[in-house]
Every structure is written in structure tokens, then in C-alpha cells.
Residue, then its C-alpha position, 0 to 999 in steps of 0.5 A: m500500499k505504501k509503495s502504491f501511494k509513493a508511486y502515485f505521489v511521484a506520478i503527480l509530482a512529475c505531471n506538475l513539473v511537466f505541465l506547470p510551466v506550460l500553464a504558467s506560459d498560458n497565463e502570461a499577459p500578451r505582449p503589448k501591440v504596436a501599430l504603424a500608420l503611414g500617410g499618403g504623399g506620392v513620391r514623398g512616400a519613399a520616406h516610409i522606406g527609410v522609416l521601416r528600414v530603421l525600425e526593422r534594423e532596431g528590432i522594433p516590433i510592428d503588429y499591424v500596418v494601416g496606410n493610405s495611398m503611397g503609404a498603403v503601397v509601401g506598407g502593404l508590400h512590406c507586409a508581403n515580405v517584399p524587400l525594401d530595396k526592391i520597393q525603392s527601385v521601382l520609385s527610383d527608376g520612375s516606373l511606378v510614377s510612370a503608371y500615373l504619368p505615361r507618355f503623351l498624357w496631354c493627348r489624353i487630356l486634350f481629347g478627354p472632352v470628346r471621349n464619348v465619341f469613341y464609346m458610342g454604342r459601347d459601355k464607357p469605362y469609368a472616368g480617368l485619364v489612365s486605366g490603372e493597369k500599369l500600376k497593377a502590373i507593377i504591384d503584381g511584379l513585386l509581390p511573391d504571388p500576384n493572387m496574394k490576399v490581405e488575409d495571407l499576410k503574416v503582419p495584419f494590414s489595411s489600406i484606406a480608400v474612399n468609396l465613390i458610391d457613398g462618398q465615405a473613407h473605408v478600411l480595406s482589410e480583405g481581398r486581393l492585395d493588389d486591388v486593396l493597394r491600388a484602390s488606396a493609391t488611385i488619384p481620382l480623375l487621373l486613374r480610373p476608380v478601382p471596382i471591388d465588390g460592387n463599390l468604386y474606390v479611389d485614394g483615401g487621402i480625400r478624407n483620411n490621409l493619415p489613418t492614426g485613428e484606424a491604427r488605434r481602433s485596431g486595439a494597439d497599445i502603441v501607435i507610431s504614425v509617419e507624416i510625410d506632408n511637404d513643409m509649406k515653405p514660401i515659393a517664389a511667384s514665378q514658379f506658378t507658371s507650371y501646372r505641376t507646381v500649382f497642383d503640388r501646392v494645392m495638394n500639399a495644402t490640402l494634405e497638411q490640413l487633413d493631417e493636422d488633427k490626425v497626428h494627435g491620436a498617435d503616441i509617437v509621430v515620425r515627421p521626415e523633413l520633406v521640403n519641396i519634394p513633389i508628389l509626382s516625379k520621376d527624378w530619382r534624386y527626390v526618391d533618395e532624398a525622401v528615403s534619407k529623410g525618413e531614415a534620419a526622422a526615424i533615428k531621431a524618433l528612436p529614443r521616444i519609441r524605445a522609451r514608450l515600448q519599455q514603459l509597457g514592458i517590451a524588451l528591446k535589443t540594445n545596440p553597441 
């Protein structure tokens, strides 16, 4: 009887030694979550590449990414494990911007008023000077699988796009990744709206250029936003003889106003100093400058990011 009791006691003790660590680990509080909100701004979105490069190098954990326009393109591709150097290359060589500014764009503008003649007796496509197919092809060429869905990403991701049917900004978190990215980055009238599930989407910057609120609503404990507005420095009046200069100035003023209230919802705001970098340009020097400014701004923000993470008990590696 004593032997059987002893054997029973040993068996219970052994079970406790095996299962108690497992139970203890199951009861541990989950690590606080970090969300990243990436704003739109055309070529200036290359700054996001620099920011992501620093966060990746420093081991800053990112649990959710939400972006608008170029922020959606860079953030979504990054979540799909597309190397940052590869994303930078399609900006530097001008191929991505060419999807917005193809050759002879002026011809399409000139003949826009008579487009109805070309579609007599046929269904007209949605309004836009450019179809958007080239943008889709570039995104598909970068993705590991062109048919990849948002749900397949290891890091949860969403983009912001405006639905022309109801006029509201929507969070797109499922479906084909190329459609979700393209919808968020479709400048209205320049590119044709993107149809998804009976809706028509264009650039979310019309209503929500810096999706800090969506990052917060994801349940994140820490929200880092990257604002890439062009610093509104004075420009000589003589510069406004160019249509592109007027377009950039109006867009910059609009985006700055849209983002003004959004930054207050973030715990950390990363602000690259992007002075007079245009929204659309094929000049690789602007891309390189934006990337460098993004890296510099992220490095400057690192002490605040590290301090906030450590307040919540997130251990980080220390660099020598």
C-alpha cells in the first residue's frame, strides 16, 4: 500500500513539473501591440522606406500596419515580405510614377472632352485619364504571388480608400492585395476608380490621409504614425507658371490640413523633413532624398519609441 501511494505521489509530482510551466506560459499577459500608420504623399512616400528600414534594423516590433495611398503601397508590400530595396527601386527608376504619368498624357487630356465619341454604342469605362493597369502590373510584379490576399499576410494590414458610391472613407482589410493597394493609391480623375465588390474606390487621402485613428482602433497599445506632408515653405511667385507646381501646392496644402488633427491620436509621430519634394516626379534624386529623410526622422524618434515600449514592458535589443 505504501509503495503504491509513493508511486502515485511521484506520478503527480512529475505531471506538475511537466505541465506547470506550460500553464504558467499560457497565463502570461500578451505582449503589448504596436501599430504603424503610414500617410500618403506620392513620391514623398519613399520616406516610409527609410522609416521601415530603421525600425526593422532596430528590432522594433510592428503588429499592424495601416496606410493610405503611397503609405498603403509601401506598407502593404513590406507586409508581403517584399524587400525594401526592391520597393525603392521601382520608385527610383520612375516606373511606378510612370503608371500615373505615361507618355503623351497631354493627348488624353486634350481629347478627354470628346471621349464619348469613341464609346458610342459601347459601355464607357469609369472616368480617368489612365486605366491603372500599369500600376496593377507593377504591384503584381513585386509580390511573391500576384493572387496574394490581405488575409494571407503574416503582419495584419489595411489600406484606406474612399468609396465614390457613398463618398465615405473605408478600411480595406480583405481581398486581393493588389486591388486593395491600387484602390488606396488611385488619384481620382488621373486613374480610373478601382471596382471591388460592387464599390468604386479612389485614393483615401480625400478624407483620411493619415489613418492614425484606424491604427488606434485596431486595439494597439502603441501607435506610431509617419506624417510625410511637405513642409509649406514659401515659393517664389514665378514658380507657379507650371501646372505641376500649382497641383503640388494645392495638394500639399490640402494634405497638411487633413493631417493636422490626425497626428494627435498617435503616441509617437515621425515627421521626415520633406522640403519641396513633389508628389509626382520621376527624378530619382527626390526618391533618395525622401528615403534618407525618413531614416533620419526615424533615428531621431528612436529614443521616444524605445522609452514608450519599455514603459509597457517590451524588451528591446541594445545596440553597441
